Every structure is written in structure tokens, then in C-alpha cells.
C-alpha positions as CSV (number, residue, x, y, z in Angstrom):
1,X,16.2,-27.7,31.6
2,X,16.2,-28.4,28.0
3,X,19.2,-29.7,26.3
4,X,18.7,-27.2,23.4
5,X,18.1,-23.7,25.3
6,X,18.9,-21.4,22.4
7,X,16.9,-23.3,19.8
8,X,13.5,-21.7,19.2
9,X,10.5,-23.9,20.2
10,X,9.5,-24.1,16.6
11,X,12.7,-25.6,15.4
12,X,12.6,-28.5,18.0
13,X,11.4,-31.9,16.9
14,X,9.9,-34.9,18.9
15,X,12.7,-37.1,19.9
16,X,10.4,-40.2,19.2
17,X,9.2,-39.5,15.8
18,X,11.1,-36.6,14.3
19,X,8.1,-34.3,13.7
20,X,8.6,-30.5,14.4
21,X,6.8,-29.8,17.7
22,X,7.0,-27.5,20.7
23,X,6.9,-30.4,23.1
24,X,7.6,-34.1,22.5
25,X,4.5,-36.5,21.9
26,X,3.6,-38.4,25.1
27,X,2.2,-41.3,23.5
28,X,2.7,-43.5,20.4
29,X,-0.6,-42.7,19.2
30,X,0.4,-39.1,19.5
31,X,3.4,-39.6,17.3
32,X,1.4,-41.5,14.6
33,X,-1.4,-38.7,14.5
34,X,1.4,-36.3,14.1
35,X,3.1,-38.3,11.3
36,X,-0.3,-38.7,9.5
37,X,-0.7,-34.8,9.6
38,X,2.9,-34.5,8.3
39,X,2.3,-36.9,5.4
40,X,-1.0,-35.1,4.4
41,X,0.8,-31.5,4.6
42,X,3.5,-33.1,2.4
43,X,0.9,-34.5,-0.1
44,X,-0.7,-31.1,-0.4
45,X,2.4,-29.5,-1.0
46,X,3.5,-32.0,-3.9
47,X,0.2,-31.8,-5.3
48,X,0.6,-28.1,-6.2
49,X,4.0,-28.7,-7.7
50,X,4.6,-29.2,-11.4
51,X,8.0,-30.4,-12.9
52,X,10.0,-27.6,-14.6
53,X,10.2,-27.9,-18.4
54,X,7.1,-30.1,-18.8
55,X,4.8,-29.0,-21.7
56,X,1.1,-28.6,-21.3
57,X,-0.8,-31.7,-22.1
58,X,-2.7,-30.1,-24.7
59,X,-1.4,-27.2,-26.6
60,X,-3.9,-24.2,-26.3
61,X,-3.9,-22.7,-29.9
62,X,-4.9,-19.3,-28.4
63,X,-2.2,-19.2,-26.0
64,X,0.6,-16.8,-27.3
65,X,3.9,-18.3,-28.1
66,X,6.6,-16.6,-25.7
67,X,9.2,-14.4,-27.3
68,X,12.8,-15.6,-27.6
69,X,15.1,-13.8,-25.0
70,X,18.7,-13.1,-25.3
71,X,20.6,-12.2,-22.2
72,X,23.9,-10.2,-22.5
73,X,26.1,-9.8,-19.1
74,X,28.5,-7.0,-19.2
């Protein structure tokens, strides 16, 4: 019997390495492989992110300048 019967399987994590999994990894090499997979997944996510407010490296003269917007809350 599981110690977390009401937690869905996708929300559980391996007690040894902490990576989300349905069942704990049985070996240290299983945990290491799961950690490498998680690192690769996070690198892929971070590669797609861009900091907010950062200007483009080279301004494109053909790119239209955004119009100013004024918000009024009533």
C-alpha cells in the first residue's frame, strides 16, 4: 500500500532522486539516467525563453514601431 494513495501517479516523485515518476527508480543508474533526461528537458525549455524587456540585437529598419497605448481603468 502506497503512503500517498490520493496523489495521482504523475505527481509522485522518486524518493531517491526526486524526479517525477510513476514508480521509484530501482537502481542508482536509473536515477542518474532520469536526472540526465530532466537536465536535457530543462535545457530545452530554457533555450526557448527570452528575457522580458530585452531589445533585439540589431534593430530592423523595416520592422514597424509599436504604437503607444494608454490604459484607463474605470
